[in-house]
N, CA, C, O and CB atoms as a CASP TS submission, in Angstrom:
PFRMAT TS
TARGET T0000
AUTHOR 0000-0000-0000
METHOD Language model
MODEL 1
PARENT N/A
ATOM      1  N   MET     1      41.746 -52.711   7.829  1.00  0.00           N
ATOM      2  CA  MET     1      40.766 -53.468   8.569  1.00  0.00           C
ATOM      3  C   MET     1      39.686 -52.513   9.088  1.00  0.00           C
ATOM      4  O   MET     1      39.975 -51.513   9.746  1.00  0.00           O
ATOM      5  CB  MET     1      41.434 -54.245   9.730  1.00  0.00           C
ATOM      6  N   THR     2      38.463 -52.847   8.778  1.00  0.00           N
ATOM      7  CA  THR     2      37.333 -52.022   9.165  1.00  0.00           C
ATOM      8  C   THR     2      36.474 -52.774  10.165  1.00  0.00           C
ATOM      9  O   THR     2      36.252 -53.976  10.021  1.00  0.00           O
ATOM     10  CB  THR     2      36.506 -51.611   7.935  1.00  0.00           C
ATOM     11  N   LYS     3      35.992 -52.070  11.174  1.00  0.00           N
ATOM     12  CA  LYS     3      35.105 -52.702  12.147  1.00  0.00           C
ATOM     13  C   LYS     3      33.693 -52.758  11.579  1.00  0.00           C
ATOM     14  O   LYS     3      33.146 -51.753  11.125  1.00  0.00           O
ATOM     15  CB  LYS     3      35.123 -51.937  13.498  1.00  0.00           C
ATOM     16  N   LYS     4      33.122 -53.942  11.614  1.00  0.00           N
ATOM     17  CA  LYS     4      31.752 -54.161  11.156  1.00  0.00           C
ATOM     18  C   LYS     4      31.048 -55.015  12.195  1.00  0.00           C
ATOM     19  O   LYS     4      31.680 -55.543  13.111  1.00  0.00           O
ATOM     20  CB  LYS     4      31.715 -54.843   9.742  1.00  0.00           C
ATOM     21  N   LEU     5      29.743 -55.146  12.050  1.00  0.00           N
ATOM     22  CA  LEU     5      28.944 -56.000  12.923  1.00  0.00           C
ATOM     23  C   LEU     5      28.309 -57.102  12.098  1.00  0.00           C
ATOM     24  O   LEU     5      27.701 -56.840  11.060  1.00  0.00           O
ATOM     25  CB  LEU     5      27.862 -55.182  13.667  1.00  0.00           C
ATOM     26  N   LYS     6      28.451 -58.329  12.558  1.00  0.00           N
ATOM     27  CA  LYS     6      27.819 -59.478  11.916  1.00  0.00           C
ATOM     28  C   LYS     6      26.538 -59.756  12.701  1.00  0.00           C
ATOM     29  O   LYS     6      26.583 -60.140  13.870  1.00  0.00           O
ATOM     30  CB  LYS     6      28.783 -60.748  11.883  1.00  0.00           C
ATOM     31  N   VAL     7      25.396 -59.555  12.039  1.00  0.00           N
ATOM     32  CA  VAL     7      24.099 -59.627  12.699  1.00  0.00           C
ATOM     33  C   VAL     7      23.274 -60.741  12.064  1.00  0.00           C
ATOM     34  O   VAL     7      23.186 -60.830  10.839  1.00  0.00           O
ATOM     35  CB  VAL     7      23.354 -58.267  12.611  1.00  0.00           C
ATOM     36  N   THR     8      22.662 -61.598  12.901  1.00  0.00           N
ATOM     37  CA  THR     8      21.831 -62.701  12.432  1.00  0.00           C
ATOM     38  C   THR     8      20.461 -62.611  13.077  1.00  0.00           C
ATOM     39  O   THR     8      20.352 -62.427  14.289  1.00  0.00           O
ATOM     40  CB  THR     8      22.490 -64.062  12.739  1.00  0.00           C
ATOM     41  N   LEU     9      19.416 -62.741  12.271  1.00  0.00           N
ATOM     42  CA  LEU     9      18.042 -62.760  12.776  1.00  0.00           C
ATOM     43  C   LEU     9      17.737 -64.177  13.249  1.00  0.00           C
ATOM     44  O   LEU     9      17.659 -65.101  12.439  1.00  0.00           O
ATOM     45  CB  LEU     9      17.015 -62.295  11.676  1.00  0.00           C
ATOM     46  N   ILE    10      17.564 -64.352  14.562  1.00  0.00           N
ATOM     47  CA  ILE    10      17.360 -65.701  15.099  1.00  0.00           C
ATOM     48  C   ILE    10      15.928 -65.958  15.559  1.00  0.00           C
ATOM     49  O   ILE    10      15.566 -67.100  15.845  1.00  0.00           O
ATOM     50  CB  ILE    10      18.299 -65.936  16.251  1.00  0.00           C
ATOM     51  N   ARG    11      15.112 -64.911  15.634  1.00  0.00           N
ATOM     52  CA  ARG    11      13.715 -65.087  16.009  1.00  0.00           C
ATOM     53  C   ARG    11      12.836 -64.408  14.974  1.00  0.00           C
ATOM     54  O   ARG    11      13.241 -63.426  14.353  1.00  0.00           O
ATOM     55  CB  ARG    11      13.440 -64.520  17.424  1.00  0.00           C
ATOM     56  N   SER    12      11.651 -64.923  14.795  1.00  0.00           N
ATOM     57  CA  SER    12      10.740 -64.429  13.773  1.00  0.00           C
ATOM     58  C   SER    12      10.178 -63.056  14.142  1.00  0.00           C
ATOM     59  O   SER    12      10.043 -62.714  15.317  1.00  0.00           O
ATOM     60  CB  SER    12       9.603 -65.421  13.561  1.00  0.00           C
ATOM     61  N   THR    13       9.856 -62.281  13.106  1.00  0.00           N
ATOM     62  CA  THR    13       9.213 -60.989  13.327  1.00  0.00           C
ATOM     63  C   THR    13       7.692 -61.115  13.290  1.00  0.00           C
ATOM     64  O   THR    13       6.986 -60.126  13.483  1.00  0.00           O
ATOM     65  CB  THR    13       9.682 -59.977  12.279  1.00  0.00           C
ATOM     66  N   SER    14       7.187 -62.311  13.045  1.00  0.00           N
ATOM     67  CA  SER    14       5.738 -62.536  13.049  1.00  0.00           C
ATOM     68  C   SER    14       5.161 -62.220  14.426  1.00  0.00           C
ATOM     69  O   SER    14       5.694 -62.644  15.451  1.00  0.00           O
ATOM     70  CB  SER    14       5.407 -63.996  12.649  1.00  0.00           C
ATOM     71  N   GLY    15       4.084 -61.483  14.427  1.00  0.00           N
ATOM     72  CA  GLY    15       3.421 -61.150  15.682  1.00  0.00           C
ATOM     73  C   GLY    15       4.106 -60.051  16.474  1.00  0.00           C
ATOM     74  O   GLY    15       3.677 -59.739  17.585  1.00  0.00           O
ATOM     75  N   ARG    16       5.142 -59.466  15.939  1.00  0.00           N
ATOM     76  CA  ARG    16       5.853 -58.375  16.614  1.00  0.00           C
ATOM     77  C   ARG    16       5.235 -57.044  16.210  1.00  0.00           C
ATOM     78  O   ARG    16       4.580 -56.948  15.173  1.00  0.00           O
ATOM     79  CB  ARG    16       7.372 -58.399  16.270  1.00  0.00           C
ATOM     80  N   PRO    17       5.443 -56.014  17.034  1.00  0.00           N
ATOM     81  CA  PRO    17       4.939 -54.687  16.658  1.00  0.00           C
ATOM     82  C   PRO    17       5.522 -54.235  15.320  1.00  0.00           C
ATOM     83  O   PRO    17       6.618 -54.641  14.933  1.00  0.00           O
ATOM     84  CB  PRO    17       5.275 -53.657  17.752  1.00  0.00           C
ATOM     85  N   ARG    18       4.775 -53.398  14.633  1.00  0.00           N
ATOM     86  CA  ARG    18       5.146 -52.925  13.291  1.00  0.00           C
ATOM     87  C   ARG    18       6.524 -52.276  13.281  1.00  0.00           C
ATOM     88  O   ARG    18       7.295 -52.495  12.347  1.00  0.00           O
ATOM     89  CB  ARG    18       4.109 -51.931  12.774  1.00  0.00           C
ATOM     90  N   GLN    19       6.850 -51.487  14.293  1.00  0.00           N
ATOM     91  CA  GLN    19       8.148 -50.802  14.341  1.00  0.00           C
ATOM     92  C   GLN    19       9.291 -51.807  14.383  1.00  0.00           C
ATOM     93  O   GLN    19      10.335 -51.575  13.773  1.00  0.00           O
ATOM     94  CB  GLN    19       8.222 -49.870  15.562  1.00  0.00           C
ATOM     95  N   GLN    20       9.113 -52.915  15.087  1.00  0.00           N
ATOM     96  CA  GLN    20      10.165 -53.929  15.152  1.00  0.00           C
ATOM     97  C   GLN    20      10.329 -54.631  13.807  1.00  0.00           C
ATOM     98  O   GLN    20      11.451 -54.922  13.393  1.00  0.00           O
ATOM     99  CB  GLN    20       9.851 -54.957  16.249  1.00  0.00           C
ATOM    100  N   ARG    21       9.216 -54.904  13.123  1.00  0.00           N
ATOM    101  CA  ARG    21       9.292 -55.522  11.795  1.00  0.00           C
ATOM    102  C   ARG    21       9.998 -54.589  10.818  1.00  0.00           C
ATOM    103  O   ARG    21      10.828 -55.031  10.023  1.00  0.00           O
ATOM    104  CB  ARG    21       7.879 -55.872  11.272  1.00  0.00           C
ATOM    105  N   LEU    22       9.671 -53.301  10.876  1.00  0.00           N
ATOM    106  CA  LEU    22      10.293 -52.332   9.983  1.00  0.00           C
ATOM    107  C   LEU    22      11.780 -52.165  10.280  1.00  0.00           C
ATOM    108  O   LEU    22      12.574 -51.961   9.361  1.00  0.00           O
ATOM    109  CB  LEU    22       9.588 -50.990  10.094  1.00  0.00           C
ATOM    110  N   THR    23      12.161 -52.247  11.540  1.00  0.00           N
ATOM    111  CA  THR    23      13.571 -52.154  11.909  1.00  0.00           C
ATOM    112  C   THR    23      14.345 -53.343  11.353  1.00  0.00           C
ATOM    113  O   THR    23      15.458 -53.182  10.851  1.00  0.00           O
ATOM    114  CB  THR    23      13.728 -52.081  13.439  1.00  0.00           C
ATOM    115  N   ALA    24      13.764 -54.533  11.440  1.00  0.00           N
ATOM    116  CA  ALA    24      14.415 -55.723  10.877  1.00  0.00           C
ATOM    117  C   ALA    24      14.555 -55.577   9.363  1.00  0.00           C
ATOM    118  O   ALA    24      15.578 -55.959   8.797  1.00  0.00           O
ATOM    119  CB  ALA    24      13.611 -57.007  11.222  1.00  0.00           C
ATOM    120  N   GLN    25      13.545 -55.032   8.713  1.00  0.00           N
ATOM    121  CA  GLN    25      13.615 -54.797   7.268  1.00  0.00           C
ATOM    122  C   GLN    25      14.709 -53.782   6.940  1.00  0.00           C
ATOM    123  O   GLN    25      15.448 -53.953   5.970  1.00  0.00           O
ATOM    124  CB  GLN    25      12.254 -54.304   6.732  1.00  0.00           C
ATOM    125  N   ALA    26      14.811 -52.733   7.744  1.00  0.00           N
ATOM    126  CA  ALA    26      15.820 -51.700   7.505  1.00  0.00           C
ATOM    127  C   ALA    26      17.234 -52.261   7.649  1.00  0.00           C
ATOM    128  O   ALA    26      18.163 -51.783   6.999  1.00  0.00           O
ATOM    129  CB  ALA    26      15.620 -50.528   8.473  1.00  0.00           C
ATOM    130  N   LEU    27      17.395 -53.272   8.497  1.00  0.00           N
ATOM    131  CA  LEU    27      18.694 -53.928   8.635  1.00  0.00           C
ATOM    132  C   LEU    27      18.964 -54.897   7.479  1.00  0.00           C
ATOM    133  O   LEU    27      20.078 -55.401   7.341  1.00  0.00           O
ATOM    134  CB  LEU    27      18.766 -54.672   9.967  1.00  0.00           C
ATOM    135  N   GLY    28      17.948 -55.157   6.652  1.00  0.00           N
ATOM    136  CA  GLY    28      18.130 -55.984   5.463  1.00  0.00           C
ATOM    137  C   GLY    28      17.673 -57.416   5.603  1.00  0.00           C
ATOM    138  O   GLY    28      18.026 -58.257   4.776  1.00  0.00           O
ATOM    139  N   PHE    29      16.896 -57.716   6.630  1.00  0.00           N
ATOM    140  CA  PHE    29      16.444 -59.089   6.842  1.00  0.00           C
ATOM    141  C   PHE    29      15.121 -59.345   6.137  1.00  0.00           C
ATOM    142  O   PHE    29      14.207 -58.522   6.170  1.00  0.00           O
ATOM    143  CB  PHE    29      16.308 -59.380   8.334  1.00  0.00           C
ATOM    144  N   HIS    30      15.043 -60.526   5.488  1.00  0.00           N
ATOM    145  CA  HIS    30      13.815 -60.958   4.831  1.00  0.00           C
ATOM    146  C   HIS    30      13.290 -62.247   5.438  1.00  0.00           C
ATOM    147  O   HIS    30      12.090 -62.517   5.381  1.00  0.00           O
ATOM    148  CB  HIS    30      14.049 -61.142   3.338  1.00  0.00           C
ATOM    149  N   ARG    31      14.183 -63.050   6.022  1.00  0.00           N
ATOM    150  CA  ARG    31      13.765 -64.322   6.603  1.00  0.00           C
ATOM    151  C   ARG    31      14.675 -64.664   7.785  1.00  0.00           C
ATOM    152  O   ARG    31      15.723 -64.047   7.976  1.00  0.00           O
ATOM    153  CB  ARG    31      13.797 -65.456   5.535  1.00  0.00           C
ATOM    154  N   MET    32      14.263 -65.638   8.559  1.00  0.00           N
ATOM    155  CA  MET    32      15.038 -66.041   9.726  1.00  0.00           C
ATOM    156  C   MET    32      16.368 -66.670   9.310  1.00  0.00           C
ATOM    157  O   MET    32      16.498 -67.221   8.217  1.00  0.00           O
ATOM    158  CB  MET    32      14.234 -67.023  10.585  1.00  0.00           C
ATOM    159  N   HIS    33      17.340 -66.575  10.195  1.00  0.00           N
ATOM    160  CA  HIS    33      18.678 -67.144  10.059  1.00  0.00           C
ATOM    161  C   HIS    33      19.490 -66.503   8.933  1.00  0.00           C
ATOM    162  O   HIS    33      20.488 -67.070   8.488  1.00  0.00           O
ATOM    163  CB  HIS    33      18.575 -68.626   9.822  1.00  0.00           C
ATOM    164  N   GLN    34      19.073 -65.340   8.478  1.00  0.00           N
ATOM    165  CA  GLN    34      19.890 -64.575   7.531  1.00  0.00           C
ATOM    166  C   GLN    34      20.951 -63.828   8.327  1.00  0.00           C
ATOM    167  O   GLN    34      20.722 -63.424   9.467  1.00  0.00           O
ATOM    168  CB  GLN    34      19.012 -63.581   6.679  1.00  0.00           C
ATOM    169  N   THR    35      22.092 -63.654   7.721  1.00  0.00           N
ATOM    170  CA  THR    35      23.179 -62.905   8.344  1.00  0.00           C
ATOM    171  C   THR    35      23.533 -61.721   7.469  1.00  0.00           C
ATOM    172  O   THR    35      23.622 -61.845   6.248  1.00  0.00           O
ATOM    173  CB  THR    35      24.418 -63.803   8.576  1.00  0.00           C
ATOM    174  N   ARG    36      23.730 -60.591   8.087  1.00  0.00           N
ATOM    175  CA  ARG    36      24.127 -59.369   7.389  1.00  0.00           C
ATOM    176  C   ARG    36      25.362 -58.802   8.063  1.00  0.00           C
ATOM    177  O   ARG    36      25.512 -58.884   9.282  1.00  0.00           O
ATOM    178  CB  ARG    36      22.975 -58.324   7.376  1.00  0.00           C
ATOM    179  N   ILE    37      26.239 -58.231   7.265  1.00  0.00           N
ATOM    180  CA  ILE    37      27.398 -57.493   7.773  1.00  0.00           C
ATOM    181  C   ILE    37      27.061 -56.016   7.601  1.00  0.00           C
ATOM    182  O   ILE    37      26.866 -55.544   6.482  1.00  0.00           O
ATOM    183  CB  ILE    37      28.749 -57.889   7.013  1.00  0.00           C
ATOM    184  N   VAL    38      26.995 -55.293   8.711  1.00  0.00           N
ATOM    185  CA  VAL    38      26.617 -53.873   8.678  1.00  0.00           C
ATOM    186  C   VAL    38      27.742 -53.043   9.296  1.00  0.00           C
ATOM    187  O   VAL    38      28.516 -53.555  10.105  1.00  0.00           O
ATOM    188  CB  VAL    38      25.266 -53.630   9.437  1.00  0.00           C
ATOM    189  N   PRO    39      27.835 -51.766   8.920  1.00  0.00           N
ATOM    190  CA  PRO    39      28.867 -50.906   9.501  1.00  0.00           C
ATOM    191  C   PRO    39      28.637 -50.704  10.997  1.00  0.00           C
ATOM    192  O   PRO    39      27.500 -50.684  11.467  1.00  0.00           O
ATOM    193  CB  PRO    39      28.896 -49.548   8.786  1.00  0.00           C
ATOM    194  N   ASP    40      29.722 -50.559  11.723  1.00  0.00           N
ATOM    195  CA  ASP    40      29.632 -50.318  13.165  1.00  0.00           C
ATOM    196  C   ASP    40      29.553 -48.812  13.395  1.00  0.00           C
ATOM    197  O   ASP    40      30.575 -48.138  13.524  1.00  0.00           O
ATOM    198  CB  ASP    40      30.855 -50.941  13.928  1.00  0.00           C
ATOM    199  N   ASN    41      28.330 -48.297  13.445  1.00  0.00           N
ATOM    200  CA  ASN    41      28.124 -46.877  13.708  1.00  0.00           C
ATOM    201  C   ASN    41      26.935 -46.719  14.654  1.00  0.00           C
ATOM    202  O   ASN    41      26.200 -47.682  14.870  1.00  0.00           O
ATOM    203  CB  ASN    41      27.892 -46.087  12.380  1.00  0.00           C
ATOM    204  N   PRO    42      26.728 -45.534  15.221  1.00  0.00           N
ATOM    205  CA  PRO    42      25.655 -45.350  16.197  1.00  0.00           C
ATOM    206  C   PRO    42      24.254 -45.667  15.660  1.00  0.00           C
ATOM    207  O   PRO    42      23.409 -46.153  16.412  1.00  0.00           O
ATOM    208  CB  PRO    42      25.679 -43.942  16.694  1.00  0.00           C
ATOM    209  N   ALA    43      23.996 -45.404  14.386  1.00  0.00           N
ATOM    210  CA  ALA    43      22.678 -45.683  13.818  1.00  0.00           C
ATOM    211  C   ALA    43      22.396 -47.188  13.817  1.00  0.00           C
ATOM    212  O   ALA    43      21.314 -47.619  14.214  1.00  0.00           O
ATOM    213  CB  ALA    43      22.581 -45.120  12.386  1.00  0.00           C
ATOM    214  N   MET    44      23.369 -47.980  13.371  1.00  0.00           N
ATOM    215  CA  MET    44      23.199 -49.433  13.339  1.00  0.00           C
ATOM    216  C   MET    44      23.107 -49.993  14.753  1.00  0.00           C
ATOM    217  O   MET    44      22.290 -50.874  15.022  1.00  0.00           O
ATOM    218  CB  MET    44      24.361 -50.097  12.579  1.00  0.00           C
ATOM    219  N   ARG    45      23.936 -49.489  15.653  1.00  0.00           N
ATOM    220  CA  ARG    45      23.886 -49.942  17.048  1.00  0.00           C
ATOM    221  C   ARG    45      22.510 -49.668  17.651  1.00  0.00           C
ATOM    222  O   ARG    45      21.992 -50.487  18.410  1.00  0.00           O
ATOM    223  CB  ARG    45      24.984 -49.245  17.887  1.00  0.00           C
ATOM    224  N   GLY    46      21.916 -48.526  17.317  1.00  0.00           N
ATOM    225  CA  GLY    46      20.587 -48.194  17.826  1.00  0.00           C
ATOM    226  C   GLY    46      19.525 -49.142  17.304  1.00  0.00           C
ATOM    227  O   GLY    46      18.652 -49.574  18.057  1.00  0.00           O
ATOM    228  N   MET    47      19.593 -49.473  16.007  1.00  0.00           N
ATOM    229  CA  MET    47      18.617 -50.411  15.438  1.00  0.00           C
ATOM    230  C   MET    47      18.787 -51.802  16.039  1.00  0.00           C
ATOM    231  O   MET    47      17.804 -52.483  16.329  1.00  0.00           O
ATOM    232  CB  MET    47      18.761 -50.476  13.907  1.00  0.00           C
ATOM    233  N   ILE    48      20.036 -52.220  16.224  1.00  0.00           N
ATOM    234  CA  ILE    48      20.297 -53.532  16.819  1.00  0.00           C
ATOM    235  C   ILE    48      19.788 -53.563  18.261  1.00  0.00           C
ATOM    236  O   ILE    48      19.202 -54.555  18.695  1.00  0.00           O
ATOM    237  CB  ILE    48      21.813 -53.865  16.770  1.00  0.00           C
ATOM    238  N   ASP    49      20.011 -52.488  18.992  1.00  0.00           N
ATOM    239  CA  ASP    49      19.552 -52.418  20.380  1.00  0.00           C
ATOM    240  C   ASP    49      18.029 -52.477  20.465  1.00  0.00           C
ATOM    241  O   ASP    49      17.477 -53.055  21.401  1.00  0.00           O
ATOM    242  CB  ASP    49      20.063 -51.137  21.043  1.00  0.00           C
ATOM    243  N   LYS    50      17.361 -51.882  19.493  1.00  0.00           N
ATOM    244  CA  LYS    50      15.896 -51.831  19.491  1.00  0.00           C
ATOM    245  C   LYS    50      15.260 -53.214  19.348  1.00  0.00           C
ATOM    246  O   LYS    50      14.199 -53.477  19.913  1.00  0.00           O
ATOM    247  CB  LYS    50      15.413 -50.934  18.367  1.00  0.00           C
ATOM    248  N   ILE    51      15.920 -54.103  18.582  1.00  0.00           N
ATOM    249  CA  ILE    51      15.363 -55.453  18.388  1.00  0.00           C
ATOM    250  C   ILE    51      16.374 -56.519  18.821  1.00  0.00           C
ATOM    251  O   ILE    51      16.452 -57.587  18.215  1.00  0.00           O
ATOM    252  CB  ILE    51      14.961 -55.670  16.902  1.00  0.00           C
ATOM    253  N   SER    52      17.138 -56.228  19.857  1.00  0.00           N
ATOM    254  CA  SER    52      18.194 -57.150  20.298  1.00  0.00           C
ATOM    255  C   SER    52      17.652 -58.510  20.722  1.00  0.00           C
ATOM    256  O   SER    52      18.372 -59.506  20.666  1.00  0.00           O
ATOM    257  CB  SER    52      18.965 -56.539  21.449  1.00  0.00           C
ATOM    258  N   HIS    53      16.389 -58.563  21.144  1.00  0.00           N
ATOM    259  CA  HIS    53      15.794 -59.832  21.556  1.00  0.00           C
ATOM    260  C   HIS    53      15.517 -60.755  20.365  1.00  0.00           C
ATOM    261  O   HIS    53      15.218 -61.934  20.557  1.00  0.00           O
ATOM    262  CB  HIS    53      14.505 -59.575  22.319  1.00  0.00           C
ATOM    263  N   LEU    54      15.612 -60.230  19.138  1.00  0.00           N
ATOM    264  CA  LEU    54      15.393 -61.030  17.931  1.00  0.00           C
ATOM    265  C   LEU    54      16.700 -61.382  17.226  1.00  0.00           C
ATOM    266  O   LEU    54      16.698 -62.160  16.272  1.00  0.00           O
ATOM    267  CB  LEU    54      14.482 -60.284  16.973  1.00  0.00           C
ATOM    268  N   LEU    55      17.803 -60.824  17.683  1.00  0.00           N
ATOM    269  CA  LEU    55      19.070 -60.917  16.959  1.00  0.00           C
ATOM    270  C   LEU    55      20.171 -61.581  17.763  1.00  0.00           C
ATOM    271  O   LEU    55      20.116 -61.679  18.988  1.00  0.00           O
ATOM    272  CB  LEU    55      19.519 -59.553  16.543  1.00  0.00           C
ATOM    273  N   LYS    56      21.177 -62.034  17.019  1.00  0.00           N
ATOM    274  CA  LYS    56      22.465 -62.426  17.586  1.00  0.00           C
ATOM    275  C   LYS    56      23.485 -61.610  16.808  1.00  0.00           C
ATOM    276  O   LYS    56      23.417 -61.558  15.580  1.00  0.00           O
ATOM    277  CB  LYS    56      22.737 -64.011  17.483  1.00  0.00           C
ATOM    278  N   TRP    57      24.426 -60.973  17.488  1.00  0.00           N
ATOM    279  CA  TRP    57      25.389 -60.147  16.773  1.00  0.00           C
ATOM    280  C   TRP    57      26.774 -60.253  17.413  1.00  0.00           C
ATOM    281  O   TRP    57      26.919 -60.601  18.585  1.00  0.00           O
ATOM    282  CB  TRP    57      24.923 -58.685  16.748  1.00  0.00           C
ATOM    283  N   GLU    58      27.782 -59.941  16.600  1.00  0.00           N
ATOM    284  CA  GLU    58      29.154 -59.910  17.075  1.00  0.00           C
ATOM    285  C   GLU    58      29.946 -58.919  16.226  1.00  0.00           C
ATOM    286  O   GLU    58      29.626 -58.677  15.062  1.00  0.00           O
ATOM    287  CB  GLU    58      29.795 -61.325  17.025  1.00  0.00           C
ATOM    288  N   ALA    59      30.968 -58.360  16.825  1.00  0.00           N
ATOM    289  CA  ALA    59      31.855 -57.428  16.116  1.00  0.00           C
ATOM    290  C   ALA    59      32.880 -58.240  15.340  1.00  0.00           C
ATOM    291  O   ALA    59      33.411 -59.226  15.852  1.00  0.00           O
ATOM    292  CB  ALA    59      32.562 -56.437  17.110  1.00  0.00           C
ATOM    293  N   VAL    60      33.161 -57.830  14.104  1.00  0.00           N
ATOM    294  CA  VAL    60      34.165 -58.507  13.268  1.00  0.00           C
ATOM    295  C   VAL    60      35.029 -57.463  12.592  1.00  0.00           C
ATOM    296  O   VAL    60      34.616 -56.321  12.396  1.00  0.00           O
ATOM    297  CB  VAL    60      33.493 -59.431  12.207  1.00  0.00           C
ATOM    298  N   GLU    61      36.234 -57.876  12.241  1.00  0.00           N
ATOM    299  CA  GLU    61      37.160 -57.038  11.476  1.00  0.00           C
ATOM    300  C   GLU    61      37.098 -57.499  10.024  1.00  0.00           C
ATOM    301  O   GLU    61      37.338 -58.673   9.743  1.00  0.00           O
ATOM    302  CB  GLU    61      38.633 -57.124  12.045  1.00  0.00           C
ATOM    303  N   VAL    62      36.784 -56.603   9.105  1.00  0.00           N
ATOM    304  CA  VAL    62      36.662 -56.941   7.693  1.00  0.00           C
ATOM    305  C   VAL    62      37.753 -56.229   6.926  1.00  0.00           C
ATOM    306  O   VAL    62      37.950 -55.023   7.077  1.00  0.00           O
ATOM    307  CB  VAL    62      35.264 -56.565   7.142  1.00  0.00           C
ATOM    308  N   GLN    63      38.464 -56.981   6.099  1.00  0.00           N
ATOM    309  CA  GLN    63      39.487 -56.398   5.261  1.00  0.00           C
ATOM    310  C   GLN    63      38.882 -56.005   3.927  1.00  0.00           C
ATOM    311  O   GLN    63      38.302 -56.843   3.237  1.00  0.00           O
ATOM    312  CB  GLN    63      40.656 -57.370   5.067  1.00  0.00           C
ATOM    313  N   GLU    64      39.010 -54.749   3.558  1.00  0.00           N
ATOM    314  CA  GLU    64      38.397 -54.280   2.306  1.00  0.00           C
ATOM    315  C   GLU    64      39.432 -53.987   1.255  1.00  0.00           C
ATOM    316  O   GLU    64      39.087 -53.584   0.145  1.00  0.00           O
ATOM    317  CB  GLU    64      37.563 -53.042   2.551  1.00  0.00           C
TER
END
């Protein structure tokens, strides 16, 4: 069982600063209400923290 983060983009990146749009792209988002499973590491936590007002996230256990 591996710890991962389930992240969903719930607010649009339209009209947001360029850095926030690029951070959402780096997390793999292309449109609203997309969900991505990302590794739980400090780099991902930092990106999520940077645009937390646009996201909904939760920790999940993934069996690989």
